[in-house]
VMD Tcl script that draws the C-alpha trace (Angstrom):
set ca {
  {64.06 -69.57 53.49}
  {64.56 -65.95 52.49}
  {68.10 -64.67 52.65}
  {69.34 -61.14 51.92}
  {73.00 -60.42 51.27}
  {74.29 -56.87 51.06}
  {77.51 -55.55 49.63}
  {79.13 -52.25 48.80}
  {79.50 -50.45 52.09}
  {82.71 -48.75 53.10}
  {84.38 -45.49 53.99}
  {84.35 -42.39 51.84}
  {85.03 -38.71 52.19}
  {82.36 -36.05 52.19}
  {81.06 -35.52 48.68}
  {82.05 -38.99 47.57}
  {79.93 -41.82 46.22}
  {79.13 -45.42 47.08}
  {76.86 -48.06 45.65}
  {75.08 -50.59 47.83}
  {73.70 -53.82 46.43}
  {71.47 -56.51 47.86}
  {70.55 -59.95 46.59}
  {67.40 -61.60 47.88}
  {67.09 -65.36 47.55}
  {64.39 -67.81 48.51}
  {61.46 -65.48 47.81}
  {58.54 -67.41 46.41}
  {56.37 -64.46 45.37}
  {56.74 -61.49 43.03}
  {54.83 -58.56 44.53}
  {57.15 -57.18 47.16}
  {58.92 -53.96 48.03}
  {62.70 -53.81 48.27}
  {64.68 -51.05 49.84}
  {67.08 -49.74 52.41}
  {66.90 -48.55 55.96}
  {69.78 -47.09 57.90}
  {70.65 -46.68 61.53}
  {73.07 -44.10 62.81}
  {74.70 -44.47 66.23}
  {72.22 -43.60 68.95}
  {69.35 -43.14 66.53}
  {66.38 -45.15 65.39}
  {66.40 -47.07 62.15}
  {64.95 -44.95 59.35}
  {63.74 -45.62 55.84}
  {66.14 -44.35 53.20}
  {64.59 -45.52 49.95}
  {62.31 -48.19 48.56}
  {61.15 -49.49 45.21}
  {58.14 -51.59 44.31}
  {58.11 -54.44 41.81}
  {56.46 -51.99 39.41}
  {59.32 -49.52 39.76}
  {57.71 -46.92 41.98}
  {60.36 -45.33 44.18}
  {60.21 -43.53 47.49}
  {62.99 -41.55 49.16}
  {63.59 -39.93 52.49}
  {63.68 -36.15 52.17}
  {67.27 -36.13 53.39}
  {68.53 -38.19 50.43}
  {66.19 -37.02 47.66}
  {68.25 -35.95 44.67}
  {71.43 -37.59 45.94}
  {70.50 -41.27 46.15}
  {69.03 -43.41 43.38}
  {67.48 -46.80 44.01}
  {67.02 -49.39 41.30}
  {65.86 -52.95 41.08}
  {66.19 -56.00 38.87}
  {63.06 -58.13 39.28}
  {64.49 -61.07 37.39}
  {67.49 -61.32 39.69}
  {65.75 -60.08 42.87}
  {68.43 -57.51 43.42}
  {68.22 -53.92 44.57}
  {70.94 -51.32 44.33}
  {71.31 -47.82 45.63}
  {73.69 -45.29 44.16}
  {74.65 -42.75 46.80}
  {76.20 -39.51 45.61}
  {77.33 -36.35 47.37}
  {77.58 -38.23 50.63}
  {77.45 -36.28 53.86}
  {78.62 -37.09 57.37}
  {74.99 -37.53 58.43}
  {74.70 -40.41 55.95}
  {76.99 -42.44 58.19}
  {75.37 -45.54 59.62}
  {74.58 -49.19 59.10}
  {72.47 -49.73 56.01}
  {70.02 -52.61 55.98}
  {68.42 -54.09 52.92}
  {64.84 -55.27 53.38}
  {62.01 -56.90 51.49}
  {58.34 -56.68 52.36}
  {55.55 -58.50 50.64}
  {52.80 -56.13 49.54}
  {49.83 -58.36 50.35}
  {49.10 -59.87 53.73}
  {50.76 -61.55 55.40}
  {53.42 -58.91 54.81}
  {56.52 -60.96 55.33}
  {59.38 -58.66 56.26}
  {62.99 -59.72 55.90}
  {66.26 -57.96 56.67}
  {69.84 -58.23 55.57}
  {72.70 -58.30 58.04}
  {73.62 -54.66 57.44}
  {76.58 -52.95 55.85}
  {78.51 -50.05 57.33}
  {78.77 -46.72 55.51}
  {81.12 -44.16 56.99}
  {81.42 -40.64 55.59}
  {84.17 -38.46 56.96}
  {85.48 -35.01 56.17}
}
mol new
graphics top color blue
foreach p $ca { graphics top sphere $p radius 0.5 }
foreach p [lrange $ca 0 end-1] q [lrange $ca 1 end] { graphics top cylinder $p $q radius 0.2 }
display resetview
């Protein structure tokens, strides 16, 4: 059974930094995407960043240049360094994994709260 555990959320002031981490266990395949979505109050969940097993990264325009996602394939972990945080970055951040080939198993973590205040 796949299980994702996130850590690293918290509260920070505008311009501050946080690092989120996620450990995926129970995955029996190697070709899968890892990444982060977030959901702000009253808004839909949106993709923040993702990274493939080959290291290809993808970022939302709103975080490009401020967030950096990285991955350790041996440990099945993904981290995201978030710098220059803004109030609009506030939300619940969800780690996810998605297998690249069909069936594209999709798994989610429980979410971790990030709050940015001025």
